[in-house]
C-alpha positions in Angstrom: 11.3 -37.0 -26.9 10.3 -33.2 -25.4 8.3 -34.2 -22.5 7.2 -30.4 -22.5 5.5 -30.9 -25.9 1.8 -31.0 -26.3 0.0 -33.7 -28.3 -1.3 -31.6 -31.3 -2.0 -34.4 -34.0 -5.8 -33.6 -34.2 -5.6 -29.9 -33.8 -5.9 -27.6 -37.2 -2.9 -25.9 -38.0 -3.8 -22.3 -37.1 -4.3 -23.8 -33.6 -1.1 -25.1 -33.3 0.6 -22.1 -34.3 -1.5 -20.5 -31.3 -0.2 -23.3 -28.6 3.3 -22.8 -30.0 2.9 -19.1 -29.2 1.6 -19.5 -25.8 4.3 -22.1 -25.0 6.9 -19.4 -26.3 5.7 -16.9 -24.3 5.4 -18.9 -21.1 9.1 -19.9 -21.6 10.3 -16.0 -21.9 8.3 -15.4 -18.4 10.3 -18.2 -16.8 13.3 -16.1 -18.0 15.1 -18.9 -19.9 14.4 -21.2 -23.3 15.1 -24.5 -21.7 12.8 -26.5 -19.0 9.4 -27.2 -18.9 6.7 -24.6 -18.8 4.5 -24.3 -15.7 0.7 -25.1 -15.5 -0.7 -22.8 -17.9 -3.6 -21.8 -15.4 -7.1 -20.9 -15.8 -8.8 -17.9 -17.2 -9.7 -15.4 -14.6 -12.9 -16.9 -12.4 -16.5 -15.3 -12.9 -15.1 -13.2 -15.7 -13.2 -11.1 -13.8 -10.8 -8.8 -15.3 -7.1 -9.3 -16.4 -4.3 -6.7 -16.7 -3.8 -6.0 -20.3 -0.3 -6.1 -20.0 2.4 -7.3 -17.2 3.8 -3.7 -17.1 0.6 -2.6 -15.9 0.2 -4.9 -12.5 3.9 -3.6 -11.8 3.1 -0.2 -12.0 0.0 -0.4 -10.2 1.9 -2.0 -7.4 4.7 0.5 -7.2 2.7 3.4 -7.3 0.5 1.8 -4.7 3.6 1.4 -2.6 5.4 4.7 -3.5 3.0 6.9 -1.7 3.3 10.1 0.3 5.1 8.2 3.3 8.0 7.9 1.1 8.2 11.7 1.0 7.2 13.0 4.3 8.0 9.9 6.6 11.3 8.1 5.6 13.5 11.2 5.1 12.5 12.2 8.8 13.1 8.7 10.1 16.0 8.2 8.5 17.7 11.3 9.9 16.4 10.9 13.4 17.3 7.0 13.4 21.1 7.6 12.6 21.4 9.0 9.1 23.1 7.1 6.8 23.5 3.9 9.3 19.8 3.9 9.5 20.1 2.5 5.7 21.7 -0.8 7.4 19.0 -2.1 9.4 16.3 -0.5 6.7 18.0 -2.8 4.1 18.3 -5.9 6.3 14.7 -5.7 7.0 13.7 -5.1 3.5 15.7 -8.6 2.6 14.1 -10.6 5.5 10.6 -9.2 5.9 9.5 -7.0 3.1 10.4 -8.7 -0.2 9.5 -12.3 1.2 6.0 -11.0 2.6 5.2 -9.1 -0.4 6.2 -12.1 -2.5 3.6 -14.2 -0.3 0.7 -11.9 -0.8 1.3 -12.0 -4.5 1.3 -15.6 -4.4 -1.8 -16.1 -2.3 -3.7 -13.4 -4.8 -2.3 -14.9 -8.1 -2.8 -18.6 -7.1 -6.2 -18.2 -5.6 -7.5 -15.5 -8.0 -9.5 -14.2 -5.3 -9.2 -10.8 -3.1 -8.2 -10.9 0.5 -11.4 -12.1 2.0 -11.9 -15.5 -0.1 -8.4 -15.9 -0.4 -7.9 -16.1 3.5 -11.2 -18.1 3.8 -9.9 -20.6 1.6 -6.5 -21.5 2.6 -7.4 -21.0 6.3 -10.9 -21.0 7.3 -10.1 -20.4 11.1 -8.6 -17.0 10.6 -10.8 -15.9 7.4 -11.7 -12.8 9.6 -8.2 -11.4 8.5 -9.5 -11.3 4.7 -12.3 -9.3 6.1 -10.3 -7.1 8.7 -8.0 -6.0 5.6 -11.0 -5.0 3.6 -12.2 -2.9 6.6 -8.9 -1.4 7.3 -8.5 -0.4 3.7 -12.1 1.0 3.7 -11.1 3.0 6.9 -7.9 4.4 5.4 -9.6 5.5 2.1 -12.3 7.5 4.0 -9.6 10.1 5.3 -6.9 9.6 2.9 -8.6 11.3 0.2 -8.5 14.3 2.5 -4.8 14.6 1.8 -5.6 14.8 -2.0 -8.1 17.2 -1.1 -5.3 19.4 0.5 -3.0 18.9 -2.6 -5.7 20.0 -4.8 -6.1 23.2 -2.7 -2.6 24.0 -2.8 -2.2 22.9 -6.4 -4.7 25.5 -7.4 -3.5 28.2 -5.3 0.1 27.6 -6.7 -1.2 29.2 -9.9 -0.6 32.8 -9.0 2.6 35.1 -9.5 2.8 35.6 -5.6 2.3 32.5 -3.8 -0.5 32.9 -1.2 1.6 32.0 1.8 4.7 34.2 1.0 3.6 37.0 3.2 2.0 38.1 6.7 -0.3 40.5 4.9 -3.6 38.5 4.1 -6.8 38.5 5.9 -6.4 35.2 7.4 -3.2 36.1 9.1 -2.6 36.8 12.7 -0.4 39.6 12.5 0.8 39.7 15.8 2.3 36.5 15.9 3.3 35.8 12.3 6.8 35.4 11.1 7.8 35.8 7.3 9.7 32.6 7.5 11.0 30.1 10.4 12.2 31.7 13.2 14.3 29.9 15.8 14.2 32.6 18.6 10.4 33.2 19.1 8.5 29.9 19.8 5.2 31.8 19.7 5.7 33.0 16.2 4.2 30.9 13.5 5.7 30.9 9.8 3.2 32.5 7.3 3.1 29.1 5.5 2.1 27.7 9.1 -0.6 30.2 9.2 -1.6 29.6 5.7 -2.1 26.0 6.6 -3.8 26.5 9.8 -6.1 29.5 9.2 -6.6 29.5 5.4 -6.8 26.0 4.5 -8.2 24.4 7.7 -9.5 27.7 9.6 -8.7 25.2 12.4 -10.7 25.1 15.5 -9.7 24.7 18.9 -10.3 21.3 19.2 -12.0 18.1 18.4 -15.0 18.8 20.5 -15.2 22.2 18.1 -15.9 20.9 14.8 -17.1 24.1 13.8 -18.6 24.7 10.4 -18.1 23.0 7.0 -15.2 24.2 4.8 -17.0 24.2 1.6 -14.0 25.1 -0.7 -12.4 21.7 1.0 -15.9 19.8 0.7 -16.1 20.7 -3.2 -12.6 19.6 -3.7 -13.3 16.3 -1.6 -16.2 15.7 -4.2 -13.4 16.7 -7.2 -10.9 13.7 -5.7 -13.4 11.6 -5.4 -14.5 11.8 -9.0 -10.8 11.5 -9.8 -10.4 8.1 -8.2 -13.8 6.9 -9.4 -12.6 7.4 -13.0 -9.5 5.9 -12.4 -11.1 2.5 -11.1 -14.7 2.3 -12.5 -13.5 -0.1 -15.4 -11.8 -2.2 -13.0 -8.2 -3.1 -14.1 -8.8 -1.8 -17.6 -9.0 1.8 -16.5 -6.3 1.3 -13.7 -4.0 -0.2 -16.0 -4.0 2.9 -18.3 -4.0 5.2 -15.6 -0.9 4.0 -14.0 1.4 4.7 -17.0 0.9 8.3 -16.0 0.4 8.4 -12.4 3.3 5.9 -11.5 5.7 7.5 -13.6 5.3 11.0 -13.7 6.1 11.5 -9.9 9.5 10.6 -10.7 10.0 12.9 -13.4 9.1 15.6 -11.0 11.3 14.6 -8.2 14.3 14.6 -10.7 13.3 17.9 -11.6 13.1 19.2 -8.1 16.6 17.6 -7.2 18.0 19.3 -10.1 16.9 22.5 -8.8 17.5 22.2 -5.0 21.0 20.8 -5.7 21.8 24.4 -7.1 20.7 26.1 -4.1 22.8 27.6 -1.3 22.8 25.3 1.8 21.4 22.2 -0.3 24.4 20.1 0.5 24.4 21.0 4.0 21.0 19.2 4.2 22.1 16.2 2.1 24.9 15.8 4.4 22.9 16.0 7.6 20.7 13.6 6.0 23.4 10.9 5.3 25.8 11.6 8.1 26.0 7.8 10.1 25.3 8.0 13.6 26.6 4.1 14.2 25.9 4.4 17.9 22.0 4.6 17.1 22.4 0.7 15.7 22.7 -0.3 19.3 19.1 0.7 20.0 16.6 -1.7 19.8 14.0 0.7 18.6 15.9 1.9 15.4 15.7 -1.7 14.3 12.0 -1.9 15.3 11.5 1.3 13.2 13.3 0.0 10.1 11.4 -3.1 10.2 7.8 -1.3 10.8 9.0 1.3 7.7 9.4 -1.7 5.3 6.4 -2.9 6.4 3.9 0.0 6.0 5.6 1.5 2.9 5.0 -1.7 1.0 1.6 -1.8 2.2 1.8 -5.5 3.5 -1.5 -6.4 5.7 -3.8 -3.9 3.9 -5.0 -6.5 1.2 -4.2 -4.3 -2.0 -1.3 -6.4 -3.3 -3.4 -9.4 -2.8 -6.2 -8.1 -4.9 -4.2 -6.8 -7.6 -2.3 -10.0 -7.8 -5.6 -11.8 -8.3 -5.8 -10.0 -11.7 -3.0 -11.5 -12.9 -2.3 -14.3 -15.4 -1.9 -17.8 -13.5 1.9 -18.2 -14.5 2.7 -14.4 -14.6 6.4 -14.2 -12.9 5.6 -12.6 -9.8 8.9 -13.2 -8.2 10.3 -10.7 -10.7 7.4 -8.2 -9.9 8.1 -8.6 -6.2 11.7 -7.5 -6.5 11.1 -4.5 -8.9 8.5 -3.2 -6.6 10.0 -3.9 -3.3 13.5 -2.5 -4.7 11.8 0.4 -6.7 9.7 1.5 -3.3 13.1 1.6 -1.3 15.2 3.2 -3.8 12.4 5.9 -3.8 12.6 6.6 -0.2 16.3 7.4 -0.4 16.0 9.6 -3.5 13.2 11.4 -1.7 15.5 11.9 1.4 18.0 13.8 -0.9 15.1 15.8 -2.5 13.6 16.7 0.8 16.8 17.6 2.9 18.4 19.4 0.2 15.2 21.7 0.4 15.7 21.8 4.0 19.2 22.5 4.0 18.5 25.6 1.6 16.0 26.8 4.4 18.3 26.6 7.3 20.9 28.4 5.1 18.1 31.1 4.2 16.9 31.6 8.0 20.3 30.8 9.7 18.8 28.2 11.7 20.2 24.4 12.4 18.7 21.9 10.1 17.3 19.7 12.9 15.2 22.8 13.9 13.3 22.6 9.9 13.2 18.9 9.8 9.9 17.3 10.4 7.6 14.4 9.1 4.1 13.9 8.1 1.9 16.7 6.6 3.7 19.4 8.1 6.6 18.7 5.8 4.9 18.8 2.7 2.2 21.2 3.4 4.2 23.8 5.8 8.0 23.5 5.4 8.3 22.5 1.5 5.9 25.5 0.7 7.9 27.7 2.6 11.0 26.6 0.8 9.3 27.4 -2.5 8.6 31.4 -1.3 12.4 32.2 -1.8 13.2 30.3 -5.0 13.1 31.8 -8.2 10.0 31.0 -10.4 8.2 29.7 -7.1 4.8 29.3 -8.4 6.1 26.9 -11.0 8.2 24.7 -8.3 4.7 24.8 -6.1 2.9 23.6 -8.8 4.9 20.7 -9.8 5.3 19.4 -6.1 1.8 19.8 -5.6 0.9 17.7 -8.7 3.3 15.2 -7.8 1.8 14.7 -4.2 -1.5 14.4 -5.9 -0.3 11.6 -8.2 1.2 9.8 -5.4 -1.9 10.1 -3.4 -4.3 9.1 -6.3 -2.2 6.0 -6.8 -2.4 4.6 -3.1 -6.1 5.6 -2.8 -7.5 3.7 -5.8 -5.6 0.5 -4.8 -7.1 0.7 -1.4 -10.7 1.4 -3.1 -10.3 -1.6 -5.4 -9.6 -4.0 -2.3 -13.2 -3.0 -1.3 -14.5 -3.3 -4.6 -12.8 -7.0 -5.3 -13.8 -8.5 -2.4 -17.6 -7.4 -2.8 -17.4 -8.5 -6.3 -15.8 -11.7 -5.3 -18.5 -12.5 -2.4 -21.4 -11.2 -3.8 -21.0 -10.3 -7.3 -24.1 -11.7 -8.8 -26.2 -10.1 -6.3 -24.7 -6.8 -6.8 -24.7 -6.9 -10.4 -28.7 -7.8 -10.1 -29.3 -5.0 -7.8 -27.0 -2.1 -9.7 -27.0 -3.7 -13.1 -23.4 -2.7 -13.7 -20.1 -2.9 -12.0 -19.6 0.7 -12.5 -22.2 1.5 -10.3 -21.1 -0.6 -7.6 -17.8 1.2 -7.7 -19.9 4.4 -7.5 -21.7 3.1 -4.4 -18.3 2.5 -2.7 -16.7 5.5 -3.5 -19.8 7.5 -2.5 -20.0 5.8 1.1 -16.4 6.6 1.4 -16.9 10.0 0.4 -19.8 10.6 3.1 -17.9 8.9 6.0 -14.8 11.3 4.9 -17.1 14.6 5.4 -16.1 15.4 8.9 -12.5 15.7 7.9 -13.3 18.8 6.0 -14.9 20.8 8.6 -12.9 23.5 11.0 -12.2 20.6 13.3 -11.4 18.0 10.7 -7.7 18.0 11.2 -8.2 16.4 14.9 -10.3 13.7 13.3 -7.8 13.2 10.6 -5.1 12.4 13.0 -7.4 10.5 15.3 -8.5 8.4 12.3 -4.8 7.8 11.3 -3.5 6.9 14.4 -5.9 4.4 15.5 -6.2 2.6 12.1 -2.6 2.6 10.2 -0.7 2.7 13.6 -2.9 0.4 16.1 -4.9 -1.8 14.1 -2.4 -2.5 11.0 0.1 -4.5 13.1 -2.7 -7.0 14.6 -3.7 -7.8 11.2 -0.5 -8.0 9.6 0.8 -10.7 12.6 -2.4 -12.8 12.2 -2.0 -12.6 8.5 1.3 -14.0 8.6 0.4 -16.8 10.9 -2.4 -17.8 8.6 -0.1 -18.1 5.7 3.2 -18.8 6.6 2.1 -21.4 9.7 -1.2 -22.4 9.0 -1.4 -22.6 5.4 2.3 -23.7 5.6 5.5 -23.0 4.0 5.1 -26.3 2.0 2.0 -25.5 0.5 3.1 -22.3 -0.5 6.2 -23.5 -2.1 3.9 -26.0 -4.2 1.8 -23.0 -5.1 4.7 -21.2 -6.3 6.3 -24.3 -8.4 2.6 -24.9 -9.7 2.6 -21.2 -11.6 6.1 -20.6 -12.1 7.4 -23.9 -12.9 10.1 -24.0 -10.0 9.6 -23.6 -6.0 11.2 -20.7 -4.2 14.8 -21.4 -2.9 15.6 -21.6 0.6 16.0 -18.3 1.6 12.2 -17.5 0.8 11.4 -20.9 3.0 13.4 -19.7 5.8 11.9 -15.9 5.8 8.5 -17.4 5.6 8.9 -20.0 8.5 10.9 -18.0 11.1 12.5 -14.3 9.9 9.4 -12.9 9.0 6.9 -14.1 11.6 9.4 -13.3 14.2 10.1 -9.7 13.3 6.3 -9.0 12.8 6.0 -10.2 16.2 8.8 -8.1 17.6 7.3 -5.1 15.9 3.7 -5.8 17.4 5.2 -6.3 20.7 7.2 -3.2 20.7 4.2 -1.1 19.3 2.1 -2.5 22.2 4.8 -1.5 25.1 5.7 1.9 23.6 2.2 2.6 22.8 1.0 6.2 23.5 -2.4 7.8 23.1 -3.1 10.2 20.0 -2.2 13.8 20.0 -1.9 16.7 17.5 1.2 18.4 17.0 3.1 18.8 19.9 0.5 20.1 22.4 -3.2 19.0 21.9 -4.3 15.8 23.8 -7.3 14.4 22.7 -10.1 14.2 25.5 -10.8 10.7 27.0 -14.4 10.3 24.8 -12.0 10.6 21.7 -9.9 8.1 22.5 -12.7 5.7 23.3 -13.9 6.7 19.7 -10.2 5.8 18.4 -10.1 2.4 19.8 -13.6 1.7 18.8 -12.2 2.7 15.0 -9.6 0.0 15.8 -12.0 -2.6 17.0 -14.0 -2.2 13.7 -11.4 -4.1 12.1 -9.7 -6.2 14.5 -13.0 -7.6 15.9 -13.3 -9.4 12.7 -10.6 -12.0 13.5 -12.1 -13.6 16.7 -15.6 -13.4 15.3 -14.5 -15.3 12.0 -12.7 -17.7 14.1 -15.7 -18.5 16.6 -18.2 -18.5 13.5 -15.8 -21.3 11.6 -15.7 -23.2 14.6 -19.5 -23.1 15.7 -20.2 -24.3 12.0 -18.0 -27.2 11.9 -18.7 -30.6 12.5 -17.3 -33.2 15.2 -16.0 -32.6 18.5 -14.0 -29.3 19.0 -10.4 -30.9 18.4 -11.9 -32.1 14.9 -13.4 -28.7 14.1 -10.3 -27.1 15.1 -8.3 -29.4 12.8 -10.4 -28.8 9.9 -10.5 -25.3 10.1 -6.6 -24.9 9.6 -6.9 -27.2 6.8 -7.6 -25.4 3.4 -10.9 -25.9 1.9 -11.1 -28.4 -1.0 -11.5 -25.5 -3.6 -8.6 -23.4 -2.9 -8.0 -22.8 -6.7 -11.3 -21.1 -8.2 -13.8 -23.4 -10.1 -11.8 -22.8 -13.3 -8.6 -23.5 -12.0 -10.1 -26.7 -10.5 -11.7 -27.6 -13.9 -8.3 -27.4 -15.9 -6.5 -29.0 -13.4 -8.6 -32.2 -13.7 -8.7 -32.0 -17.2 -5.0 -31.8 -17.5 -4.9 -35.0 -15.5 -7.4 -36.8 -17.4 -5.6 -36.1 -20.6 -2.0 -37.0 -19.3 -1.7 -40.2 -20.7 -2.6 -38.9 -24.4 -1.0 -35.6 -24.6 2.5 -36.6 -22.8 2.0 -33.4 -20.7 5.2 -32.3 -19.2 6.2 -34.0 -15.9 6.2 -30.7 -14.1 2.2 -31.0 -14.7 2.0 -34.3 -13.3 4.0 -33.4 -10.0 1.6 -30.2 -10.1 -1.4 -32.4 -9.9 -0.1 -34.5 -7.1 0.8 -31.4 -5.0 -2.3 -29.9 -5.9 -4.3 -33.0 -4.5 -2.2 -33.1 -1.1 -2.7 -29.4 -0.7 -6.7 -29.9 -0.8 -6.3 -33.0 1.3 -8.8 -36.0 1.7 
């Protein structure tokens, strides 16, 4: 007798065929023809949306992970940390930290069918504040991250000219006496025409954060446009996002390939690539290189922001998230390495043109994509075409990451107060509009003349300081307090088989250790925020930066105090109950389906796997 078969004796023929097709789909999802299907799982709780196709979820996660950091941070970090030798610690950290923790976030999101706030509150009430903190940090990020999209739009529209506006020093915004047609290694007081375009035309930069100056109305208008783009990408939830990612996640790869095909033919390009890949094996003896590798993997994949948990919560209960984990993580890393070839081929070409060493031109951050690369386009044939393609690619990369961060906020709001919000706003689209509008208003200081200083301050204290604290407590909450045994049983319940010993070892030991090392290292080597190489922020700005950090971090102790205060019994009893998953880790629909499977077990001869799943679920919920 086939123990995986369902009792269909009293079911009409059409429904029998439907059940058979469902079972076949589940078998294909497991990647094999034999064995029992996993528990089929529930409908989405509260009518939440679903990805129409599994590919949409995969592309959305790839689009979120593959962002601007792959283009402007990884190549520079790689060359600075040992060139080709850096790939060894990078790939080791990807294997021990990146892939296991991404899989962990997918498991939590897909199993609970909730965003980070409710998911963390259910699996570890003591650290429920971690879920709130991830939403806060994602929201803070999206308030200023859209400014990068605004800059990309500005450059994109200015590229539709036969002569690029940063091509010469004969413009009204140029400071002619210290403007250089190209980079100069002989006079440090000179600024290239592309640097002057960025500083004096785009930003109209002031002298410091205490001189915010006037509103840059061109950027203000483009900031509105960028938020309109983001809104229409997510206003229908995963239904609209799932359609957009087919373009925004794939098209940047087409442009990268086109750019590389052009760059590699330019004089000096191979010198730049050689400089990028030349291994400096002695660097591997430096602890900081390994810490940099782990931090890059961690930040690039997006662990700790809550976006991966949110997007996984819209999956079917038995979607093969292990496959998606490998696709997303490996695609992200491969893109980073390939982007290094694209970037350093252009830098090698510039070094050849200006007779300068490659290391004098190589840089990271916004300066790479808005100063160095635009300068490279100036001397290329058909310069406007290459500039247009490049900045459109930046636009796609930025939008993909941005709408994933906004989705964290929307998902968490709808999970927690969905009925109340719909009663007030009537439609979810208006809730999304409200979130986008508030984020837009909070981002307005970034488009003033002193906005770049505010942008850098926010980025330093949000993405650098706060994130590692959040990631540390998230790993502790899930890997240790919720526990590897429970995570493994969740995986078996969804996929039909538990994770292998490698993932269990990483969850229990390797990943928490690496996250702790990164956190301690970042604390020891903490440096105050600064803009460029010379501008130091005043003390009041540093205080403001720490307040921004505390906006997210403070929710962790507040959540713990709230849980313990509202608990019952002695302090020890409250502490014990606060680290025990609540009874309804599954959504209500999950719970009903699980109980129904249990009551019908003797009649339907449901698979032995489901029997085990029911038992494990009861153990997970506790008495």
